C-alpha positions in Angstrom: 3.9 12.1 -28.2 2.4 9.8 -25.5 4.2 9.9 -22.1 5.3 6.3 -22.5 6.7 6.5 -26.1 10.1 4.9 -26.4 10.7 4.6 -22.6 12.4 1.7 -20.9 10.4 1.0 -17.7 11.6 -1.5 -15.1 9.3 -3.2 -12.6 11.1 -4.0 -9.3 9.4 -7.1 -7.9 9.8 -9.9 -5.3 11.1 -9.6 -1.7 14.3 -10.3 0.1 12.3 -11.1 3.3 10.1 -14.2 2.6 8.1 -16.1 0.0 4.8 -14.6 1.1 5.9 -11.0 0.4 7.5 -12.1 -2.9 4.4 -13.9 -4.1 2.2 -10.9 -3.3 4.5 -8.6 -5.2 4.6 -10.8 -8.2 0.8 -11.3 -8.1 0.2 -7.6 -8.5 3.0 -6.9 -10.9 2.0 -9.7 -13.2 -1.5 -8.3 -13.5 -0.1 -4.8 -14.0 2.2 -5.9 -16.8 -0.7 -7.7 -18.5 -2.4 -4.3 -19.1 0.6 -2.0 -19.4 3.1 -4.0 -21.4 3.4 -2.6 -25.0 1.2 0.4 -24.4 2.5 3.5 -26.4 5.7 1.7 -27.4 7.2 1.5 -23.9 9.5 -1.4 -23.1 8.7 -3.1 -19.7 11.3 -5.2 -18.0 11.3 -7.1 -14.8 13.9 -7.0 -12.1 13.1 -9.5 -9.3 14.6 -10.0 -5.9 14.3 -13.4 -4.2 14.0 -14.2 -0.5 17.6 -15.5 -0.6 18.7 -12.0 -1.6 19.6 -12.9 -5.2 18.5 -10.8 -8.1 17.3 -11.9 -11.6 16.0 -10.4 -14.8 13.2 -12.8 -15.9 11.4 -12.6 -19.2 8.1 -12.8 -17.2 6.8 -13.4 -13.7 5.4 -16.9 -14.2 7.1 -19.7 -12.2 8.8 -21.1 -15.3 10.4 -17.8 -16.3 11.4 -17.1 -12.7 13.0 -20.5 -12.4 14.9 -20.1 -15.7 16.3 -16.7 -15.0 20.0 -16.5 -13.9 20.4 -15.5 -10.2 22.9 -12.8 -9.4 24.2 -11.6 -6.0 23.1 -8.1 -5.0 26.2 -6.3 -6.3 26.1 -8.0 -9.7 22.3 -7.4 -9.8 22.7 -3.7 -9.2 25.5 -3.5 -11.8 23.2 -5.1 -14.4 20.3 -2.9 -13.4 22.5 0.2 -14.0 23.5 -1.1 -17.4 19.9 -1.4 -18.5 19.8 2.4 -18.7 16.1 2.5 -17.6 14.1 5.7 -17.8 11.5 4.8 -15.1 11.2 2.4 -12.3 8.0 1.0 -10.8 8.5 -0.3 -7.3 6.2 -3.4 -6.9 7.5 -4.6 -3.6 5.5 -4.7 -0.3 7.9 -5.8 2.4 9.7 -3.2 4.5 13.0 -3.3 2.6 11.1 -3.2 -0.7 9.1 -0.2 0.4 12.1 1.7 1.5 15.7 0.5 0.7 14.9 -0.8 -2.8 13.0 2.4 -3.7 16.0 4.4 -2.7 18.2 2.3 -4.9 16.3 3.5 -8.0 17.1 7.1 -7.1 20.8 6.3 -6.5 21.0 4.9 -10.0 19.3 8.0 -11.5 16.1 6.1 -12.4 12.9 8.2 -12.0 10.6 6.4 -9.7 6.8 6.1 -9.9 4.8 6.4 -6.7 5.9 7.7 -3.3 9.4 8.1 -2.1 11.2 5.8 0.4 10.8 8.5 3.2 7.0 8.5 2.8 6.8 4.7 2.6 8.9 4.4 5.8 6.7 6.9 7.6 3.4 5.2 6.6 4.7 1.8 7.5 4.8 3.0 11.1 1.2 3.4 12.3 2.2 5.4 15.4 4.3 8.0 13.4 1.6 8.2 10.7 -1.1 8.9 13.3 1.0 11.7 14.8 1.7 13.4 11.5 -1.9 13.4 10.3 -3.2 14.4 13.7 -0.9 17.4 13.7 -2.5 18.3 10.3 -6.0 18.4 11.9 -7.2 14.9 11.1 -9.2 13.0 13.7 -7.5 9.9 15.0 -8.8 7.5 17.8 -6.9 7.9 21.1 -4.2 5.3 21.4 -1.3 4.1 23.6 2.0 2.7 22.2 3.4 -0.2 24.2 6.5 -2.3 24.0 7.3 -5.7 25.5 7.6 -5.3 29.3 5.5 -2.1 29.4 2.5 -2.0 31.8 -0.8 -2.4 30.1 -2.8 0.9 29.6 -5.9 1.5 31.7 -8.9 -0.3 30.0 -11.7 2.2 29.5 -13.7 0.3 27.0 -13.3 -1.7 23.7 -9.9 -1.3 22.0 -8.2 -2.5 18.9 -4.7 -3.9 19.4 -2.5 -3.9 16.4 1.3 -4.3 15.6 2.7 -0.9 14.9 4.3 -1.8 11.6 2.6 -5.0 10.3 0.4 -5.0 7.2 -2.7 -6.7 5.9 -4.3 -6.7 9.4 -1.9 -9.3 10.7 -2.0 -9.6 14.5 -5.0 -7.2 14.9 -7.5 -8.0 17.7 -10.6 -6.4 19.0 -10.6 -6.5 22.8 -13.9 -6.0 24.6 -12.9 -7.2 28.0 -10.0 -6.1 30.2 -9.0 -9.7 30.9 -8.2 -10.3 27.2 -5.9 -7.3 26.8 -2.7 -9.0 27.8 -3.1 -11.8 25.3 -4.0 -9.4 22.5 -0.9 -7.3 23.2 1.3 -10.4 23.4 -0.1 -11.5 20.0 0.6 -8.1 18.4 4.1 -8.1 19.8 5.0 -11.3 18.1 4.7 -9.4 14.8 6.4 -6.1 15.8 8.6 -4.5 18.5 5.6 -2.3 19.5 1.8 -2.3 19.5 -0.9 0.3 19.4 -3.8 0.0 21.8 -6.3 2.1 20.0 -9.8 3.1 21.1 -12.5 1.2 19.1 -14.6 3.5 16.9 -18.1 2.0 16.8 -19.7 1.2 13.4 -20.5 3.1 11.3 -18.8 2.0 8.2 -15.3 1.3 7.1 -14.0 2.9 3.9 -10.8 3.7 2.0 -10.2 6.8 -0.1 -7.5 7.2 -2.7 -6.0 10.4 -4.0 -4.1 11.1 -7.2 -2.2 14.0 -8.6 -3.1 14.8 -12.2 -1.1 17.7 -13.5 -1.4 20.5 -11.0 -4.5 19.1 -9.5 -4.8 16.8 -6.4 -8.0 14.7 -6.7 -9.8 12.6 -4.2 -11.2 9.5 -5.7 -14.6 7.7 -5.1 -14.6 5.7 -1.8 -14.4 2.0 -1.6 -16.4 0.5 1.3 -15.8 -2.8 3.0 -18.1 -5.4 4.5 -18.3 -5.0 8.2 -21.0 -5.7 10.7 -21.4 -4.5 14.4 -22.1 -8.1 15.5 -20.5 -10.5 13.1 -17.6 -8.5 11.7 -16.8 -5.4 13.8 -13.3 -5.1 12.4 -11.5 -6.4 9.3 -8.8 -9.0 10.0 -6.1 -10.7 7.9 -8.5 -13.4 6.6 -10.5 -10.6 4.9 -7.6 -9.7 2.6 -5.4 -12.6 1.5 -5.7 -16.3 1.2 -4.1 -19.3 -0.6 -5.9 -21.9 -2.6 -5.5 -25.7 -2.4 -2.4 -25.4 -4.6 -0.8 -22.8 -2.4 -1.4 -20.0 -4.9 -1.9 -16.6 -3.3 -5.1 -14.7 -4.1 -7.0 -11.6 -3.0 -10.1 -11.9 -0.9 -11.6 -8.4 -0.7 -12.1 -8.0 -4.5 -15.7 -9.0 -5.1 -19.1 -7.3 -4.5 -19.6 -9.3 -1.3 -16.5 -7.9 0.4 -16.1 -4.4 -1.2 -17.9 -1.9 -3.4 -17.6 1.7 -4.6 -19.7 4.3 -2.7 -22.1 6.4 -4.7 -20.9 10.0 -5.2 -24.0 11.4 -3.6 -23.6 9.4 -0.4 -23.4 11.9 2.5 -20.2 10.4 3.9 -18.2 11.1 0.8 -17.2 14.8 1.2 -15.9 14.5 4.7 -13.9 11.3 3.9 -12.4 12.8 0.8 -11.4 15.9 2.7 -9.5 13.7 5.2 -7.8 11.9 2.4 -6.6 15.1 0.7 -5.3 16.5 4.0 -3.5 13.3 4.7 -1.9 13.2 1.2 -0.3 16.6 1.8 0.7 15.9 5.4 2.4 12.6 4.5 4.2 14.2 1.6 2.7 11.8 -0.9 3.5 12.3 -4.6 1.5 10.6 -7.4 -1.0 8.8 -5.3 -2.2 8.3 -1.7 -4.6 5.9 0.1 -6.1 6.1 3.6 -8.3 3.7 5.7 -11.1 5.4 7.6 -13.6 4.3 10.1 -17.0 6.2 9.9 -18.7 6.4 13.3 -22.5 6.2 13.7 -22.7 10.0 13.4 -21.0 10.0 10.0 -17.6 11.3 11.3 -14.5 9.9 9.7 -11.6 8.7 11.8 -8.2 8.0 10.4 -6.9 4.5 10.9 -3.8 4.1 8.7 -2.3 4.9 5.3 -1.1 2.6 2.6 -0.1 4.9 -0.2 1.0 2.5 -2.9 -0.4 1.5 -6.2 0.7 -1.5 -8.3 -1.3 -0.4 -11.4 -2.9 -3.9 -11.5 -6.6 -3.8 -12.4 -7.5 -5.0 -8.9 -5.3 -2.5 -7.1 -7.5 -0.3 -4.8 -6.3 3.1 -6.3 -6.9 1.7 -9.8 -10.4 0.5 -8.9 -11.3 3.9 -7.4 -9.7 5.8 -10.4 -11.7 3.6 -12.8 -14.9 4.6 -11.0 -13.9 8.2 -11.5 -13.5 7.6 -15.3 -9.7 7.4 -15.2 -8.3 4.4 -17.1 -5.4 2.5 -15.6 -3.2 3.3 -18.6 -3.9 7.0 -18.3 -3.3 6.8 -14.5 0.0 5.2 -15.2 1.0 7.6 -17.9 0.3 10.5 -15.5 2.5 9.1 -12.9 5.3 8.3 -15.3 5.2 11.8 -16.8 5.3 13.4 -13.3 8.2 11.1 -12.2 10.2 12.0 -15.3 9.5 15.7 -15.0 10.6 15.7 -11.3 13.7 13.8 -12.2 14.7 16.2 -14.9 14.7 19.1 -12.5 16.4 17.2 -9.7 13.3 16.7 -7.5 13.2 13.5 -5.5 
């Protein structure tokens, strides 16, 4: 019997924070449902949270279906979710409450959850804590100082990257090459977070990501995805490299074409060291079904850990899915593995 057969699977989408996070969630989830819905007899249902905090159970994730769906308050939404008697939940939310609180709700309702637990997602949302954990596991991280509003600036010893400690998609990230620009960069980062990292700049090199997936008893490192950077014109990736809106206001993904990102050949000399870092980080961060790390490769070929973003939406454009496809693992099989592992862990009382 296929791992999906007869299962009721809910996709938890939207965001209680703002429209941007809600749109991003629905963009990925809509694409995932297009390839997963109906596979192996599984029933896929949507549970959506709106920025005003209301819950709904739309028939689909297009604007018309979302608008037509009855809106419920949180308590009534949770009660209805419990009555669905779902077997598996797929968290498709990217805001902080979606990554943490709403994932925990699935466990409280006894619904097996695909992906990483709320504890791991809360950890990896904090770049300073994540750095400390992987560094303790023997992974190389650039030297950095954590500052809060009112703290003195750290001594400037050379180029640094200033970033909000818990923002995503490179929001508020600045490369500082002159000491006189450090204050403005820190102030900018602190508009997005209560703290900022002032991190030593790792010269290019290259910038790559590496995903990891657990298949049965095996933890596998996937092919690397490399991103377009240039020592002169694009020394770091910023928010405009990742997301944008078209003239109609519709959200779309930028770094999803051959001009911006590509799979690294297996025989590239950078691959073994980068994959070793990804595997070590997966274990250190207590990831479950999949992991994902961003790495900076210096001119000597040495990988440096930048951050972790261990989620997978199972949309065809999702980074882990793209890497798995390059390794010969179809998205349906990848999803089936995660569902089977989630259910097995649930049956024996594992988180």
